[in-house]
C-alpha positions in Angstrom: -135.0 -47.0 -67.9 -133.0 -45.0 -70.5 -133.2 -45.2 -74.3 -133.6 -48.8 -75.2 -135.1 -50.5 -78.2 -138.7 -51.7 -77.6 -139.0 -55.4 -78.5 -142.7 -55.7 -78.1 -145.9 -54.6 -76.3 -148.1 -56.2 -73.7 -151.5 -57.3 -75.0 -154.7 -58.9 -73.7 -155.5 -59.7 -70.1 -152.6 -59.3 -67.7 -151.9 -61.0 -64.3 -149.3 -60.5 -61.6 -147.4 -63.6 -62.7 -147.9 -63.8 -66.5 -148.5 -61.5 -69.5 -148.7 -61.9 -73.2 -146.8 -59.7 -75.6 -146.9 -58.9 -79.3 -143.9 -58.2 -81.4 -142.5 -58.2 -85.0 -139.2 -59.5 -83.7 -138.4 -63.0 -82.6 -136.8 -63.1 -79.2 -135.3 -66.3 -77.8 -137.1 -68.5 -75.3 -135.3 -68.1 -72.0 -134.2 -64.5 -72.7 -135.0 -61.8 -70.1 -137.0 -58.6 -70.5 -137.7 -55.5 -68.5 -141.2 -54.0 -68.0 -141.8 -50.6 -66.5 -144.8 -50.7 -64.1 -147.2 -47.8 -63.4 -145.4 -47.0 -60.1 -142.2 -46.5 -62.0 -140.6 -49.8 -60.8 -138.6 -51.9 -63.2 -139.7 -55.6 -63.2 -137.8 -58.5 -64.8 -139.5 -61.2 -66.8 -138.5 -64.3 -68.8 -139.9 -65.2 -72.2 -141.3 -68.7 -71.7 -142.9 -69.3 -75.1 -143.0 -67.8 -78.5 -145.2 -68.3 -81.6 -144.8 -66.8 -85.0 -147.6 -66.3 -87.5 -148.3 -64.6 -90.9 -151.9 -63.7 -91.8 -151.4 -64.3 -95.6 -150.7 -68.0 -94.9 -153.6 -68.6 -92.6 -156.0 -70.1 -95.1 -153.5 -71.7 -97.5 -154.6 -75.2 -98.6 -152.0 -76.1 -101.3 -148.3 -75.9 -102.1 -149.0 -74.0 -105.2 -150.7 -71.2 -103.2 -147.7 -71.1 -100.8 -145.3 -70.6 -103.7 -147.4 -67.8 -105.1 -147.8 -66.1 -101.7 -144.1 -66.3 -100.8 -143.5 -63.9 -103.7 -145.8 -61.4 -102.0 -144.6 -61.8 -98.4 -142.6 -59.1 -96.7 -140.4 -59.3 -93.7 -142.7 -57.2 -91.6 -145.8 -59.3 -92.5 -144.9 -61.7 -89.7 -145.9 -61.2 -86.1 -144.7 -62.8 -83.0 -146.9 -63.5 -79.9 -145.3 -64.8 -76.8 -145.7 -65.4 -73.1 -143.6 -63.7 -70.3 -143.3 -65.0 -66.8 -143.0 -62.2 -64.3 -140.0 -62.9 -62.1 -139.8 -60.0 -59.8 -139.1 -56.3 -59.0 -135.4 -55.6 -59.9 -134.9 -53.8 -56.5 -136.9 -56.0 -54.1 -136.8 -59.3 -56.1 -140.5 -59.7 -55.3 -143.4 -60.3 -57.7 -145.5 -57.0 -57.8 -149.0 -57.1 -56.4 -150.4 -55.3 -59.4 -150.3 -56.4 -63.1 -148.8 -54.2 -65.8 -151.1 -52.3 -68.2 -151.9 -53.6 -71.7 -149.9 -51.6 -74.2 -146.9 -51.3 -71.9 -143.5 -51.5 -73.7 -141.3 -54.6 -73.3 -137.6 -54.0 -73.3 -134.6 -56.4 -73.5 -133.1 -56.6 -70.0 -129.8 -54.7 -69.6 -126.6 -56.5 -68.6 -126.5 -54.4 -65.5 -129.9 -55.6 -64.4 -129.1 -59.2 -65.2 -125.8 -59.1 -63.2 -127.6 -57.7 -60.2 -130.2 -60.4 -60.4 -128.1 -63.5 -61.2 -124.5 -62.7 -60.2 -124.9 -61.8 -56.5 -124.4 -65.3 -55.0 -121.3 -67.1 -53.6 -120.4 -69.7 -56.2 -120.6 -69.6 -60.0 -122.4 -72.5 -61.5 -122.6 -71.3 -65.1 -123.7 -68.6 -67.5 -127.1 -67.5 -68.7 -128.1 -69.2 -72.0 -129.3 -65.9 -73.5 -126.3 -63.8 -72.5 -122.8 -64.2 -71.2 -123.8 -63.3 -67.6 -122.4 -65.4 -64.6 -125.0 -67.3 -62.6 -124.0 -67.5 -59.0 -125.8 -69.4 -56.2 -126.4 -68.3 -52.6 -124.7 -71.2 -50.7 -126.6 -70.4 -47.5 -129.9 -71.0 -49.3 -128.4 -74.0 -51.2 -127.4 -75.8 -48.0 -130.3 -74.9 -45.8 -133.0 -75.5 -48.5 -131.3 -78.5 -50.1 -130.7 -79.2 -53.8 -131.7 -81.8 -56.4 -129.7 -82.3 -59.6 -131.9 -84.1 -62.1 -131.3 -85.2 -65.8 -131.2 -88.2 -68.0 -127.9 -90.1 -68.5 -125.3 -88.2 -70.5 -126.7 -84.7 -70.0 -124.0 -83.4 -67.6 -125.0 -84.4 -64.1 -121.5 -85.5 -63.1 -120.0 -82.3 -64.6 -122.5 -80.2 -62.6 -121.5 -82.0 -59.4 -117.8 -81.6 -60.1 -118.3 -77.8 -60.7 -120.3 -77.6 -57.5 -117.6 -79.4 -55.5 -114.9 -77.2 -57.0 -116.8 -74.0 -56.1 -117.6 -75.2 -52.6 -113.9 -76.0 -52.2 -113.2 -72.3 -52.8 -115.4 -71.5 -49.8 -113.5 -74.1 -47.7 -116.8 -76.1 -47.3 -117.1 -79.4 -45.6 -118.7 -81.8 -48.1 -119.4 -85.5 -48.1 -120.1 -87.3 -51.4 -121.7 -90.8 -51.3 -120.0 -91.8 -54.5 -122.0 -94.8 -55.8 -119.9 -95.4 -59.0 -116.6 -94.2 -57.7 -116.5 -91.2 -60.1 -115.0 -88.7 -57.8 -112.3 -90.8 -56.0 -109.6 -89.3 -58.2 -111.2 -85.9 -58.8 -108.6 -83.2 -59.6 -108.7 -79.5 -60.5 -106.3 -78.1 -63.0 -106.9 -74.6 -61.6 -103.7 -73.6 -59.7 -105.7 -71.2 -57.6 -108.3 -73.8 -56.5 -106.5 -77.1 -55.8 -109.1 -79.4 -54.3 -108.7 -80.5 -50.7 -109.9 -84.1 -51.1 -110.2 -86.8 -48.4 -111.1 -90.3 -49.6 -112.8 -92.4 -47.0 -113.0 -96.2 -46.7 -116.5 -97.7 -46.6 -116.4 -99.4 -43.2 -119.2 -100.7 -40.9 -118.9 -100.9 -37.2 -120.7 -104.2 -36.7 -121.2 -103.7 -33.0 -123.1 -100.4 -33.5 -125.5 -101.5 -36.2 -128.8 -103.3 -35.4 -129.2 -107.1 -35.6 -131.5 -106.5 -38.6 -128.7 -104.6 -40.4 -126.3 -107.4 -39.4 -128.6 -110.0 -40.9 -128.9 -107.9 -44.1 -125.1 -107.6 -44.3 -124.9 -111.4 -43.9 -127.3 -111.9 -46.8 -130.1 -113.4 -44.6 -133.3 -113.2 -46.6 -135.9 -110.7 -45.3 -138.4 -113.6 -45.5 -136.2 -115.8 -43.3 -138.6 -115.5 -40.3 -136.6 -118.0 -38.1 -133.0 -117.1 -38.9 -133.4 -113.4 -38.2 -135.0 -113.8 -34.7 -132.2 -116.2 -33.7 -129.5 -113.7 -34.9 -131.3 -111.0 -32.9 -131.4 -113.3 -29.8 -127.7 -114.1 -30.2 -126.7 -110.4 -30.6 -128.7 -109.4 -27.6 -127.1 -112.1 -25.5 -123.6 -111.1 -26.5 -124.2 -107.4 -25.9 -125.7 -108.1 -22.5 -122.4 -109.7 -21.5 -119.9 -107.6 -23.4 -119.3 -104.0 -24.4 -117.6 -103.1 -27.6 -114.3 -102.5 -25.8 -114.2 -106.2 -24.8 -113.5 -107.2 -28.4 -110.3 -106.6 -30.3 -111.7 -107.1 -33.8 -114.9 -107.4 -35.8 -114.0 -111.0 -36.4 -113.8 -111.7 -32.7 -117.2 -110.1 -32.2 -118.9 -112.0 -35.0 -117.4 -115.3 -33.8 -118.9 -114.7 -30.4 -122.3 -114.3 -32.1 -121.7 -117.6 -34.0 -120.7 -119.3 -30.7 -123.9 -118.1 -29.1 -125.9 -119.4 -32.1 -124.2 -122.8 -31.7 -125.2 -122.9 -28.1 -128.8 -122.1 -29.0 -128.8 -124.9 -31.6 -127.7 -127.4 -28.9 -130.3 -126.2 -26.5 -133.3 -128.7 -26.3 -135.8 -125.8 -26.4 -134.6 -124.8 -29.9 -133.8 -128.2 -31.4 -136.7 -128.0 -33.7 -135.1 -125.0 -35.5 -131.6 -126.6 -35.7 -131.4 -126.2 -39.5 -132.5 -122.6 -39.5 -129.9 -121.7 -36.8 -127.1 -123.6 -38.7 -128.1 -121.6 -41.9 -127.7 -118.4 -39.9 -124.3 -119.5 -38.7 -123.3 -120.3 -42.3 -124.4 -116.8 -43.4 -122.3 -115.1 -40.7 -119.3 -117.2 -41.6 -119.7 -116.4 -45.2 -119.9 -112.7 -44.3 -116.5 -113.0 -42.5 -115.1 -114.7 -45.5 -116.3 -112.4 -48.3 -117.0 -109.0 -46.6 -114.1 -108.9 -44.1 -112.9 -105.6 -45.7 -116.1 -103.9 -44.7 -116.3 -105.0 -41.1 -114.7 -103.1 -38.2 -115.0 -102.1 -34.5 -114.1 -99.1 -32.5 -114.9 -96.9 -35.5 -117.0 -93.8 -35.8 -117.3 -92.8 -39.5 -117.9 -89.1 -38.6 -114.4 -88.9 -37.1 -112.9 -89.7 -40.5 -114.6 -86.7 -42.1 -112.2 -83.9 -42.5 -113.6 -80.4 -42.0 -113.1 -78.0 -44.9 -112.5 -80.9 -47.3 -114.3 -82.6 -50.1 -114.8 -86.0 -48.5 -115.4 -88.8 -51.0 -116.9 -92.2 -49.9 -116.5 -94.5 -52.9 -119.1 -97.3 -52.9 -118.7 -98.9 -56.3 -117.5 -102.2 -55.0 -120.6 -102.8 -52.8 -124.0 -104.3 -53.7 -127.1 -102.1 -53.0 -127.8 -103.8 -49.6 -124.3 -103.1 -48.3 -124.4 -99.5 -49.7 -127.7 -99.0 -47.9 -126.2 -100.1 -44.6 -123.1 -97.9 -45.0 -125.1 -94.8 -46.0 -127.8 -95.2 -43.4 -125.3 -95.7 -40.6 -123.2 -92.7 -41.7 -126.2 -90.4 -42.3 -127.5 -91.3 -38.8 -124.2 -90.6 -37.2 -123.7 -87.3 -39.1 -127.1 -86.0 -38.0 -126.5 -87.0 -34.4 -123.0 -85.4 -34.4 -124.2 -82.1 -35.9 -127.1 -81.9 -33.4 -124.6 -82.5 -30.6 -122.2 -79.8 -32.0 -125.0 -77.2 -32.2 -126.1 -77.9 -28.6 -122.5 -77.4 -27.5 -122.3 -74.1 -29.3 -119.9 -75.2 -32.1 -122.0 -75.7 -35.2 -120.3 -77.8 -38.0 -122.1 -77.3 -41.3 -121.8 -80.1 -43.8 -123.2 -80.6 -47.3 -124.0 -84.2 -48.3 -124.2 -85.2 -52.0 -126.0 -88.5 -52.7 -125.4 -89.9 -56.2 -127.9 -92.2 -57.8 -130.4 -91.2 -55.1 -133.2 -93.2 -56.7 -131.4 -96.4 -55.9 -130.8 -95.5 -52.2 -134.1 -93.7 -51.4 -136.6 -95.2 -53.9 -140.3 -94.3 -54.1 -141.9 -97.6 -53.7 -139.5 -99.6 -51.5 -138.3 -99.1 -48.0 -134.5 -98.9 -47.3 -132.6 -98.2 -44.2 -131.1 -95.0 -45.8 -134.6 -93.7 -46.6 -135.3 -93.1 -42.9 -132.2 -91.0 -42.2 -131.9 -89.2 -45.5 -135.5 -88.2 -45.3 -134.9 -87.0 -41.7 -131.9 -84.9 -42.9 -134.2 -83.5 -45.7 -136.8 -82.5 -43.1 -134.6 -81.5 -40.2 -131.1 -81.0 -41.5 -131.3 -77.2 -42.1 -131.8 -76.6 -38.3 -128.4 -78.3 -37.6 -126.4 -77.2 -40.7 -126.8 -80.4 -42.7 -127.4 -79.7 -46.3 -128.5 -82.3 -48.8 -128.0 -82.7 -52.6 -129.9 -85.5 -54.4 -128.5 -86.5 -57.8 -130.8 -88.7 -60.0 -131.6 -89.7 -63.6 -134.9 -91.2 -62.6 -137.0 -88.6 -60.6 -140.2 -90.7 -60.9 -138.6 -93.5 -58.9 -137.1 -91.2 -56.3 -138.8 -90.8 -52.9 -141.2 -87.9 -53.4 -141.0 -86.7 -49.7 -137.3 -86.2 -49.8 -137.4 -84.6 -53.3 -140.1 -82.2 -52.2 -137.8 -80.9 -49.4 -135.2 -80.0 -52.1 -136.3 -76.4 -52.8 -133.5 -75.8 -55.2 -133.5 -77.7 -58.5 -130.9 -77.9 -61.3 -132.8 -79.8 -64.0 -131.2 -80.8 -67.3 -132.9 -82.7 -70.1 -135.8 -84.8 -69.0 -137.8 -86.5 -71.8 -140.0 -89.0 -69.9 -143.4 -87.3 -69.1 -143.7 -89.2 -65.7 -140.2 -87.8 -64.7 -141.3 -84.3 -65.6 -144.6 -84.6 -63.8 -142.9 -86.0 -60.7 -140.5 -83.0 -60.6 -143.3 -80.5 -61.2 -145.3 -82.1 -58.3 -142.3 -81.7 -56.0 -141.7 -78.0 -57.0 -144.3 -75.3 -57.1 -141.7 -73.1 -58.9 -141.5 -75.2 -62.0 -144.2 -73.8 -64.3 -145.9 -75.7 -67.2 -144.0 -73.5 -69.7 -140.6 -74.1 -68.1 -141.5 -77.8 -68.0 -141.9 -77.7 -71.8 -138.3 -76.6 -72.2 -136.8 -79.7 -70.6 -136.9 -82.0 -73.6 -135.2 -79.4 -75.8 -132.2 -78.7 -73.5 -128.8 -79.6 -74.9 -125.9 -81.3 -73.0 -124.7 -79.0 -70.2 -127.8 -76.8 -70.2 -130.2 -76.7 -67.3 -133.1 -74.9 -65.7 -132.2 -73.6 -62.2 -134.9 -72.6 -59.8 -135.1 -72.1 -56.0 -134.1 -69.7 -53.2 -130.4 -70.2 -54.0 -131.0 -68.1 -57.1 -134.4 -66.5 -56.3 -135.2 -66.1 -60.0 -135.5 -69.0 -62.5 -132.8 -69.2 -65.1 -131.9 -71.2 -68.2 -128.2 -71.8 -67.7 -125.2 -73.2 -69.6 -123.4 -75.0 -66.8 -119.6 -74.3 -66.6 -117.2 -77.0 -67.8 -115.3 -78.5 -64.9 -111.6 -77.6 -65.3 -110.1 -80.9 -64.2 -110.7 -84.6 -64.3 -113.1 -87.0 -62.6 -114.4 -90.5 -63.5 -117.8 -89.6 -64.9 -116.9 -88.6 -68.5 -118.2 -90.6 -71.4 -115.8 -93.3 -72.8 -114.2 -92.8 -76.2 -115.5 -96.2 -77.2 -114.3 -96.0 -80.9 -110.8 -95.0 -79.8 -110.6 -97.8 -77.2 -111.6 -100.4 -79.9 -109.0 -99.0 -82.3 -106.2 -99.1 -79.6 -107.2 -102.6 -78.6 -107.1 -103.8 -82.2 -103.7 -102.3 -82.8 -102.3 -103.8 -79.6 -103.8 -107.2 -80.5 -102.5 -107.1 -84.1 -99.0 -106.2 -82.8 -99.0 -109.2 -80.4 -100.1 -111.6 -83.1 -97.7 -110.3 -85.8 -95.4 -113.2 -86.9 -91.7 -112.7 -86.0 -90.5 -114.1 -89.4 -90.9 -116.6 -92.1 -90.0 -120.1 -90.8 -91.2 -122.2 -93.8 -89.0 -125.2 -94.5 -87.8 -125.5 -90.9 -88.5 -128.7 -88.9 
């Protein structure tokens, strides 16, 4: 291992995954160390926790005693005890099957070792917190094992997504972003060597292809409306028995045919008793045509609008949650079917899907239409080249099944204990000690774990070199500009005293 300064010694009982060390120096939590094992192999570890103590202060009971003892203390009278998580053999990147011996020296990991361990991937997401070493992720593992980006508001999730999109753009990846707040509609890179290939999609729903239940949701028919929904289903079934999609020139024409069928039903003696319910269903469908016409379409396959090798953005900020759910579920269903078909035909088409505000779309305690297909992608997507990234600020309200399928995690600051526990339950790789680091992370800092990196890392995420819509507003500056403009508009043009 060469001549390097010893920073401590292993003490106490050792295991294959964790050891305790003693030192008179204070290393940073999150820094990396090297340990030489009895077989001569170099093993990398990360300092997960550190405590500092001084024996002369152990029994102090008064401030006066402290002041007296401080005159006697020496720099070397302090000792540091800490915990090291064993990360893996430097060569094989596997945790050794034997523990190190007590008394073994602990060295600071060299830059060469850190580069070999953390800079071997395809895309750079940031730098190690402890040293200026690039952290690069393996995109094959990222897409096939899925990803979750988790943090409280304002801790850099949007910047992390922007950096990820920019780096995937370098690889000419095909990406689809379900952009809940419209943050990435105008995303732009200032790097002349990495101009983003962006394709902005329109949220459209092929009303012929969706189920009658989804159509009722789109029309705002209450889930508890046990009469309206069956009549809409009956009308849709009757229309589809008589007509294929090609028989209609527009979504409006198709919906009007359903309305006409409902009117026929309301006139039928058999259904007279439910006249009011049928008329309410008709009213809902007419309202849908009036207020949601921009969403409705026919002869439309959303998958055909996705451009390969582009960052495809689907802005959804103008829709309510129910409409978002219908758009996302229909698109997710079609993408999975299309990718399965492409693989069967021998032309795989990998795609990486980013779902912003995932806790709204696939919540823990509420069924949504998207939940079925996003969960299916989480379980089956890797077989067909469909990768998934869930972005959320509320992990505890996110569907645990989908989250557990995200083997890669980029976790920034999480303060709420239930959020922390929910994430830990979803990931076996997140140890108790790493969990303790989450509340202390600063803006732009994150813990990255999972097969895309293979070894856990505390990382400073790169700053996206460009613009997008997720940055914090300069509220004070906006107020000042607004006041100046208002003052200018209200300023009198002159003194008109004495004039009639």
